[in-house]
N, C-alpha and C positions, 0 to 999 in steps of 0.2 A: 485381439490386437488389430488395430487398423493402421495400414501403412500406405502413404502416398508419396509419389515422386514429383519433383518440380512443383511443389505445392504453394499456392498463394497464401500469404500470411495476412491478407487484408482483413479477414474476419477474426484474426487472432491477435490484433493489437488495437487498442482503443484510440490511438492517434489516427488510425485509418491510413497507414503508410503502405503503399503497394509493393512490399518486398516479397521475395519468394524464398523457399527453403528447398535444398536439394532433396532432402527426405523429411517427411513428417510422420511421426509414430505416436499413436494414441493407445494407451494401455488401460485395462480395466481392473487389474489386480497387481499385488506385489509380485506374484509368481510370474505374470506376463512381463513385468519390467525386468525381473531377474533373468528370464529366458532371453530377452532382447540383449542384455549385457553379456550373457554367456555366449550367444551366437556371435556377437560383435567381437568378443575376445578370441573366439576360435578362428574368425576370419582375419585376425590381426588388424582390424579396422581402427585407425588412429585419427580419423577425421573428427572435426569439432562436434561437440554435443552442446545443445542449449535446452535446458528444461524451462518451460514457461507455464504460467497459470492462465489467468484471464487476459493477459497481455496489457494490463492497465498500468504497468510501471515500466514499459519498454519503449525505446525509440530505435527503430531499425534505420541505420545509416546506409545500408546496402543489403543485397541479397545475402542469405546465410548459406555458405558453402559447406554444409554438414547436415546433421540430423537434429531437428527440433522435436523434443519429447513433450507430451502433454498427458496429464493424469485424468482418467475417468473413474477413479476410485471414489465411490459415493456412499459407502456403507457408514452406518452410525450405530454405536452400541453403548449402553450404560455400563460402566465398569465398577462403579461404586455409588451407593445411594443411602443417605441417612436422613434424619429429620432436618438437618441444617443445610447440607450440601449434596450436590450430585456431580459425579465425574463422568464425562462422555468422551468416547473415542470417535473422532469424525474423519471421514475420508478426505484426503487433500483436494480431490477434484470437485467437491461440493462448492457451489457458488456461495460466497461469504454471506451475502445478505439473506439467502435462503436459510442458512444455518441460524443467523440471528433471529429471523422471523419464527423459525421452528422453536428455538430456545424460549422466546417470549411466550409463545403459544403453550408450551409445555409447563410454564412456570419455573423455568431455569433462568435466573436473573444475573445480570452483570454486564451483558454485552450491548445493552440498549444504545449507549452513546456511540457505538461503532456501527450503527445502522447505515445501510445503503452505501457503504464504502465498496467500490468496485473491486473485482478480483475473486480469488478462490481461497479456500481455507488454508491450503498449503502455503500460499504466499503470505498469509497473515503471520505465520511463524517465522518466515524469512525476513520480512520487512519490519516486523513489530509495528503493525499499523496502529494508528491512533487518531483520535478526534474528540473534541469537546471534553477534554480533561481525563480521557481514558486511553489505555494502551492494551494491545493484545497480551503483552507479557503479564499483565495483572491477573490473567485468567488461565494462562497456559500452564499445565502441570508437567507435561513432557511431550517430546516430539519423536516420532518414528521416521526413520529415513533409510534409504538404500544407497549404499556406496556405488557410484556410477562406474567405478573401476573394477571392483571385485564382485558386486552384487550382494554383498553382505548387508544384513539389516542391523541398524544400530539405534538405540534409544538414547535420546539426549534429555537430561533433566533440565528444568527451567534454568538453573544456575549454569549448566554447561553450555546453554545457548548464548550466554554472555549478553543478555539483553540490555539495551540502553535506548535513548531516543532515536527512533528509526534505524535501529542497528541490531544485528545479531552476528554470531560467529559464521553464519551461512553467507554473509555479505563480505566477509574479510578472509580469514585464513582457510575457511572451508568453501569459499566461493566456487561454485561449479562442481564440487566434489560429490555432493549428496542430493538426492531427490527426496523431498518430504513426501511420505505416503499417508501418514495419519497424524493428527494433532489431538492431544488429550486436554480437555478443558475442565476446570473445576468452577462450578457456578453455584449460586445460592438459591435456596428455596424461599428466602425472605427478600422481598424487593426493597432496596434502599436506593432511591434516586440519587444519581451523581449530578448535582446542579451547580457545581462550583465554577464552571466556565462562564465568563461574563456574558458572551453573546447568547448563551443558552438561558441565563436568568432573564435577560431582556426579552427574549422570545416568549418565555413563560409569562412574564408580566403582561406582555402585549396580548396574550391569549386570554387573559382574565382568570386563569387558574391559579389557585394557591398551591404552594409547594406540597402541603400536606394532602392535597386532593389528587395529586398526579399518580397514576398507576403506570405500569410498564408499557402497556399498549399506547397510552397517551404520550409518554415520553418518547417512544419510538417514532410516533407520528410527528411529534414536534421536531425531532432530529431530522427526519426525512424532509419535512417542509423547509427547514432551515437550510439544509444542504442544497436542495433543489432551487432555492431562491438565490443561491450564490454560485453554484457550479453548473456548467452546461452538461446536457445529456450527451455522452460520447456517441450515441447512436445518431445524433443530429449534427453535432459539431465535434470533430475529432479532438480528443484531449486525453491527458493522463492524470487529471485531477491536479493536486498540488505538485508543481514541477520542481520547486526548490524546498529544501528543509529550512526551517526557521533557525537563523544563526544564534548560537549561544556564545556570548561575548564576555570578555573581562569587564568587571564593574567599571573600571576606569574608562573603557571605550564607551560604555553606555552613558556614563556621566558626561563624557565629551560631546556625545550626540545630543543628550537632553539639554545641555547648555544652549545649544542653537535651536533645537526643536523641542520645547518643553512638553508638548503633547504627544511625544513618541510613545506608542503603546509598548508595554513590556511585561514580562512575567519573571518573577523571582525564581531562580534556580537554586542558588545557595548563597553563602556570604560573599563569594567572589565572582559569581557569574549571573548573567541576566540574559533571558531570551527575548529577541526582538523579532516581530513578524516580518518575514521576507517580503510579503505582499505590500506592507507599508513602505519598505525601503524602495521597492520597485515603483510604487505609485508616486513617491516623491521625486523620482527620476523622470516622471512624465510618460511612463509606458502604458499605463492603464488604458485599454481600448485602442491602442495604437498597433500598427502592423509593420512588418518588414517583409515585403513581397507577399508570399502566400502563407506566411506564418504570423500569428498575431497574439496579443495579450487580451484575455477576456475582459469585456467592459464592466463586468460586475465584480471581478476578483482578479487582482493583478498577479496573484500567485499562480494563475492557470494560463499556460500557453496553449494556443489552439491552432488547428489545421483549418485554414479558411477555405480550403478546397484545392486538392491536387498538390499539396505541399509534400516535399520529400523530407526524409529524415535530416538531410543536410540543411534544408531551409529552417527547420526547427532548431537545429544545433547552432546555426548562425545567429538566430534571434537570441538564443540562450547566452551565447558568448558575448554578444553586444550588451545585453542587460547586465551580465556579470561585470563587464568592464565599467559600465556607467555607475553601478552601485559601488564598486571599488573606488572609483575616482571621487565620488561625492561623499561617501561615508567611511572609506578605508576599511570596509568589511567585505569578506569574500563569501558570497552565497553559493551553496553547493547544490547541484541537481540531486533530487531524490530519484529521478528517473534513470534507468540503466540504459546506456548507449551501447547498441549492439552493432 
């Protein structure tokens, strides 16, 4: 276990915010995490705890006056394998895209559409990450986690995680209570490309490949190229990827908007609800490529807020609130940040 005091978090958040933590603890096993919790309880330490992954979904508004925890659990084990499917237990500290690349290389299929999403495996189970018509919940079998109060290990079934669009129980009633240590995935030995997403079909057509010709490696490369064409590299421009979730609105609200903007992109959710891309709403308000001080909106994708250099968390928050207000005034829709404000 590695412990640091007055630790810079600059390398632990993709926005590149120069916040600091009073303590930073990195653990390599479930046992080390449990020992940390045991010692903390013996000391009667009630200072704040924050468990992070790759820092790709965080916005630090100030220094963290407590302990930041980070997993370095990197083990991987096959728990079940048959002719059709394989179940794999993956350590929460593994970089998400390293896991996707490994799965494709091993012939374990399903995660291709989630390629190159930043962050770590543990966060995938908390955030229910998704892209191009796929979500992590579609492949998660169960989640192992440690209670940060007692140190007890608990296993959550997929159903117990209460997954929905960018949602899990770990973001609501159990927020801050558990640290995910392992995620169990169920993947297929048979490759069946998920090509239902419109932008993906367009990219495939542009590449000249036929749907029947695409293999998992090619689909993964297509996804990576598509994401890289729209999203900035956080190592170059600080950002957290998609800053807002796409609002799911009542059909009547969609019809009200479509009456004035007939070309509004949308996705059917059910008979009563429609999803509208938040990036489109923001772009209609004139924010694409614009800035407010040191915080800006990416010129290629209005859903992405960026650190133009030296921005504080408060700078990003101010831009967020201003955009929310403009979208609310123009469309009467409240767009909600996907990023966690700390």
